[in-house]
Structures are given as C-alpha cells and as structure tokens.
TORPAFI-669541 format. One record per residue (C-alpha): x negated, y, z; residue in one letter. Coordinates in steps of 0.25 Angstrom, whole numbers, plus 5000, padded with zeros to 4 digits. Layout:
REM TORPAFI-669541
XYZa/...
REM end
This chain:
REM TORPAFI-669541
487652735045x/487652705030x/486952575031x/487752535043x/489052555034x/488452475023x/488052355033x/489552365038x/490052345024x/489152225021x/489652165034x/491052175030x/490752115016x/489951995022x/491051975033x/492051935021x/491051835016x/491151755029x/492651745028x/493251615022x/494751565013x/496151694996x/497251615002x/497151475009x/497451394996x/496451474987x/495451534996x/494651604985x/495051724976x/494351794965x/494851924959x/494352014948x/494752134940x/494552284939x/494252384950x/494452534951x/493652634960x/494252764965x/493452864972x/494552964974x/494852914988x/493652974994x/493753104987x/495053144993x/495053235005x/496353185011x/496853045014x/498153075006x/497253114994x/496452984994x/497652904989x/498453004982x/497952954968x/497652814972x/498152754958x/497552864949x/496652774942x/496452864930x/495752974937x/495052904948x/494852754946x/493552694941x/493952564933x/493052474925x/493852404914x/493352264917x/493352164928x/492652244939x/492852174952x/492852024957x/493351984971x/493151854978x/493951824991x/494151705000x/495351685009x/495051675024x/496451645030x/497551725036x/497751815024x/496251855024x/495251845013x/493851895010x/493251934997x/492152004990x/492352104979x/491352144968x/491752264960x/491152354949x/491552484943x/491052614936x/491352744943x/491752854933x/492752924941x/492152984954x/493153074962x/492553194969x/493053244982x/494153334981x/493953484983x/495153554989x/496353524981x/495653514968x/495753394960x/494853274962x/493653274953x/493353144946x/491953134940x/491053024933x/489852994942x/489152934931x/489852794929x/489352744942x/489352594943x/490152544955x/489952414962x/490552354975x/490552234983x/491652224994x/492052125004x/493552115006x/494352065018x/495852045012x/497152025020x/498251975012x/499752025015x/500351925006x/500951835017x/501451955025x/502351995013x/502651855010x/502351864995x/501851754986x/501351844975x/500951984981x/499851984990x/499552124997x/498252135005x/497352225013x/495852215013x/494652275019x/493152255017x/491852315014x/490852325002x/489752394995x/489852484983x/488852534973x/489052664965x/488052694954x/486652654956x/486352714970x/487652724978x/488152614986x/488852604999x/489652515008x/491152525009x/492252475018x/493452445011x/494952425013x/496152415004x/497452344999x/497752234988x/498852174981x/498852044973x/499951984965x/499751834963x/500251774950x/500051634955x/499451574967x/498051604963x/498051714953x/498451864956x/498252004952x/497552084963x/497552234966x/496852304977x/496352444982x/495152454991x/494652584998x/493152575000x/492652675010x/491152715008x/490252725020x/489352835013x/489352975019x/489253035005x/490453004996x/489553014983x/488752904989x/489952804989x/491352864989x/492452784996x/493352734986x/494552654981x/494352524973x/495452464966x/495552314961x/496452244951x/496152104946x/496551954946x/496351864958x/496251714958x/496251624970x/495551494970x/494851394979x/496151314982x/495951164981x/497051064976x/496450934974x/497650854970x/498250974962x/499650974968x/499651124970x/499351114985x/498051164990x/497151054997x/497151135010x/498651125010x/498750985004x/498950875013x/498550775002x/497550854994x/497150734985x/498550694982x/499550784974x/500850804982x/501950914983x/501851034991x/503050984999x/502150875004x/500950955007x/500350904994x/500450754998x/501150664987x/502350584990x/502350494978x/503650414981x/504450544986x/504850484999x/504350605008x/503250515013x/501950575008x/501050475001x/499950485011x/500950435022x/501750345013x/501450195014x/502250175001x/501850304993x/502450244980x/503850204985x/504850294992x/505050255006x/505450305020x/504650395030x/504850295041x/504150195033x/502950285028x/503550305015x/503850155012x/505250105008x/506250015015x/507149965004x/508049885012x/508149985023x/507849885035x/506849975041x/505649905036x/504749965025x/504749885012x/503249865013x/503449795026x/504749725023x/504749585018x/506149595013x/506149745008x/507449724999x/508249665011x/508449735024x/507849645036x/507249645049x/505949695054x/505649565061x/505749495048x/504949595040x/506149665035x/506849535030x/508349505033x/508949405043x/510349415038x/511049325048x/510149375059x/509749235064x/508249265065x/507849205052x/507549305041x/508449275028x/507249235019x/506949115029x/508449095032x/509148985025x/510449035030x/510249185030x/511749225031x/511949125043x/511249125056x/510449005060x/509248965068x/507848985063x/507548845065x/508548815054x/508048915044x/509149015049x/510248925046x/511248875056x/511048735061x/512048645053x/513148545060x/513348455048x/514348365055x/515048485062x/514948425075x/514448545082x/513148485084x/512048555075x/511348465065x/510048495072x/510548445085x/511548335079x/511048195079x/512148165070x/512148285061x/513048215050x/514048155059x/514948235069x/514648205083x/514748265097x/513948365103x/513748275115x/513148165106x/512248265099x/513148275087x/513348125085x/514648055086x/514947975098x/515247835097x/516547805104x/517047675110x/517947655098x/516747665089x/516047555097x/517247475097x/517347485081x/515847445080x/516147325088x/517347285081x/516547285068x/515447215076x/516347095080x/516547065065x/515047045062x/514846905058x/513546825057x/513246705051x/513246585061x/512046585070x/511446695062x/511246845062x/511646865048x/512946925044x/514046865037x/514446945024x/515746995030x/514947065041x/514247175032x/515447265031x/515647265046x/514147305048x/514347415038x/515447465046x/514647465059x/513547535052x/514447645047x/514947665061x/513547675067x/513247785057x/514347875062x/513647875075x/512147905071x/511647935085x/512347815092x/511547695095x/512047555096x/511747415101x/512047295092x/512347175102x/512447025097x/513146915104x/513446765102x/514346655108x/513746545117x/513546445107x/512146395105x/510946425113x/510746565121x/509446595115x/510046575101x/511246655104x/510346765110x/509546775097x/510746765088x/511446885095x/510146965094x/509946935079x/511346965076x/511347105083x/510047135076x/510647095063x/511747195065x/510847305069x/509847285058x/511047285048x/511447425054x/510047475053x/509947435038x/511247505036x/510847645041x/510947635056x/509647685063x/508847585070x/508647665082x/510147665084x/510347515085x/509947405094x/510347255095x/510347155106x/510847015107x/511546955119x/511746815114x/512946745121x/512746825134x/513946925132x/515146855127x/516446925126x/517246805124x/517246655128x/516246565121x/517246445123x/518146475111x/517846495097x/518446635097x/517646675110x/516346635103x/516746715091x/516946845100x/515646825107x/514846815094x/514746965091x/514047095089x/514247215097x/513947365094x/513647445107x/513447595108x/512147625115x/512347745124x/
REM end
C-alpha cells in the first residue's frame, strides 16, 4: 500500500510536466523566497483544533532565514497553470500529538533536514473577481518529502494562494499548502502545512517590435504600432493601417486604401492626372469645364463648347452669314446658305459688269487695251472678287468689217486678253473662261457707224 501511494504521487507530479503555457502573454513564471513547515495540523485530535492556531509561527513554524524554495510554473490556458516546487527547511519544532486537553508538546527532533519536491496544478481566480492586481488561487498536486536521513514519503497536496502584482510581470506571492502523508505511522512522515512567501516573476512573452503588445496579440509583430490598432502602425494617421495603406506616408481616405483625393473628384491622387483640379473619370481625373467632350488641357476654348475636331472651340462664322467657316466657300464674304455661304450674283450685278465691259477699248484691229480701259478692268476685277465662288465667261464680239476668220480670231484674242488681265489681278483661273464669236452675234446693224461700234464689244456672262 505504501509503495502504491508513492507511485500515485509520482504520477501526479509527472502529469503536471506534460501540461503546457503563467498567463497567455508571459507563459512562464518563477518564484522564490522562504517557506515554513508546521506539523501541528496532524497532531490535533479534532478538526477545529487543526487550524485553531494557524498563524502561530513563533511556537510551531520551522523557518530558515534564507531563500528556501524555488517554483517554476507554466500557464496552460483557461486559468490553469502547472508548476514544480523545490523546497528545503530544518525541522527544530516538531509538535507531538495532544494528550487529552493538555498543551501541545513541541520538541526538537534533532535539527532534521527537510527537503521536498512537489508538482502543483494551480487555478487562478483573478478573472473571477475581475481584479488587475490581486490574484487568489487554489491548487492541488502531489510530491515527495525527505525528513532527516531515513524518512521519506509521498504526499498529496492542496491549498490556497494569493499574489499581489506590482506590475504585469512582478508580484508578491503567498500560499499555504496542506500536505497529507500516506504513511501509517505519523513519526515516519507527519501530514503538515507548508507556507510560502516570495517574489514571483513572469517571463517568456515575445514583443519583437517593442510596442508593448505581445507578438501573439500583435497583428504586426515586426512593426511597432498602438494597441488601438492591434499593434499595427498607421504612420499617416488616416485610420488605414500601413499594411493596408497604398499611401502610408500621406493621409488619405478609407475608400482609396489610404490614398488622398485632393480635388475631391472621386479619383485618388495617385491615379489622377490632374490631382489639384476636380475632373472626370473618363479623362483620368482631368476637367472638361464646358462639357463638350474635350478635356480642358486639350481644349483651346475650355469655357465654351465646341467640337473635338476644332480643338473644343465652336466653328467660327467670320462673315456672320450663318454658314460656318468650315462649310463656307466664301468665309470672308457674307453670302447665302443656299449658295454655300457665298453671295449670289444678281441680274443687277451682271448688268453692272456688262456696263463696264461695254467701255473696254482696244487698239484698232488688236487685242491690246487702250490706256483709259485699265480703270474699267480694275472695276470689273473688284466686282468679281465680291463673288469668289461665281464663275464667269468672257465673250468677245466684232463688227462685220473684214474677213470672218480674222474677226473670229480677233474676238477670241480680245476675250482672252480680258480674262488674262483679270487672272493677273487676283481672279482664280478656274473661275474664268473666254470665248470669241467674231461677227456672228451682232446686237445692232453693221450698216451704220454707230451700229458697228455697238457690235464691237466684250460681254461678261454668269456661268450657272
């Protein structure tokens, strides 16, 4: 039976070593300090007497005035931790069983050395009382104790503890453990109380970036950041964490992954070709002020609508004739829509041309002009320039004097002479043609001197 009890205690101790993680941040803790051994608890004859002088350290406690215990624990989760304690003491106060109502007899058994190794399963009540500094706890376990040179036995243990934390990792630990001996003879190994008081230090937490947030809780363990951001930095303070921020050094908007939109046009600056001026998405964030489909930077008339083909400017109508210059065959002369913007040649104009033409004088039997004719030709040219899209035919005529062939050639040469003069004075070649009719189209009698003078003429005809 004795050996079975010892085996049970060893199994309790080993079970603790297979557990794993003091709190989840710093899973390991080490404590050290002084311990006291009190054998009175097993000397009492009644339960109420066992704890009646629980704190009578002067009469019953065995205390070494030095560091006499070390405890190492590891947090395993859900408020549980497992540890192992090694302790040493010297028994100079051994309480004998009480006889009747006599006083307890305390004797020195010979300064017996006391050694113990105990496994401890601890349950913290700190979260239950919602405290940040006081940590009450309960613990159970088992261990093995040596008393003197030849007494040793296993114990099953249970007790209470209280730790006051000065900081997150440093505290003062107090605990009391009842150790129940499995020995049948009390003197072989009495059941006893063991009290502990010491400092406790938690360790093992990792904070690689030094931001005060443990790596296991740090969403960015390699980059320092505030606790409010789960340890992730937000360099520009725009509430978009650097790890998610496309513009981590410039404050921006959440919808643009932390990038700014300076002009407020819904296009992030990094994608905006005109970041300082609000614009349209189809123009890369650049504006089209007049809404004509040509963005301002390419629009020569950004405030006025105009077609893209004219660089965003409206087509001009230089002569104000309601025909745009691009469609106006006479853009600098007012005309009619029906005549593509060119003025229409009226019968009055044709008559005026021919009134001038009747006064054209040639040298006798020649196609050369007399001097007084040049102003007349200039006047005809000026009229033709007013109708730049109109085409004209210059016709030459003679009287019946002389041979027909000679008259025919003379009429052709004189018509051509007028045409060439007009061309030389700014009238387009394509607008003019000339023809001679000789004596075939008289307008008066060739029997009189006056009639012959009327028949020798140049006429200007509108070509329709």
